[in-house]
C-alpha positions as CSV (number, residue, x, y, z in Angstrom):
1,X,8.1,17.7,12.0
2,X,9.0,15.1,14.6
3,X,7.1,17.1,17.2
4,X,4.0,16.8,15.2
5,X,4.1,13.0,15.4
6,X,3.7,13.2,19.2
7,X,0.0,13.7,18.7
8,X,-0.5,11.2,15.9
9,X,-1.0,7.5,16.3
10,X,1.5,6.6,13.6
11,X,0.9,2.8,13.9
12,X,-2.9,3.3,13.3
13,X,-2.1,5.7,10.4
14,X,0.2,3.1,8.9
15,X,-2.5,0.4,9.3
16,X,-5.0,2.6,7.6
17,X,-2.7,3.4,4.7
18,X,-1.9,-0.3,4.2
19,X,-5.6,-1.2,4.2
20,X,-6.3,1.6,1.6
21,X,-3.4,0.4,-0.5
22,X,-4.7,-3.2,-0.4
23,X,-8.1,-2.0,-1.5
24,X,-6.7,0.0,-4.4
25,X,-4.5,-2.9,-5.5
26,X,-7.6,-5.2,-5.4
27,X,-9.6,-2.7,-7.5
28,X,-6.8,-2.4,-10.0
29,X,-6.2,-6.2,-10.0
30,X,-2.5,-5.7,-9.0
31,X,-0.4,-8.7,-8.2
32,X,3.3,-9.3,-7.3
33,X,5.0,-11.4,-10.0
34,X,7.9,-13.9,-9.5
35,X,10.5,-11.1,-9.8
36,X,8.9,-9.2,-6.9
37,X,7.5,-6.6,-9.3
38,X,4.0,-5.3,-8.7
39,X,2.0,-5.2,-11.9
40,X,-1.6,-5.3,-13.0
41,X,-2.5,-8.8,-14.2
42,X,-3.2,-7.6,-17.7
43,X,0.3,-6.1,-18.1
44,X,3.4,-8.0,-19.2
45,X,6.9,-7.3,-17.9
């Protein structure tokens, strides 16, 4: 598996994943609460 990463720009892949996650969180209206838990704004913890 490690040998496969020789041909992959892992940093660029991580950046893309973070951007996609941020977009999904925005669509789902997800926020981090005071306890560090990530929840949709309309949910109670």
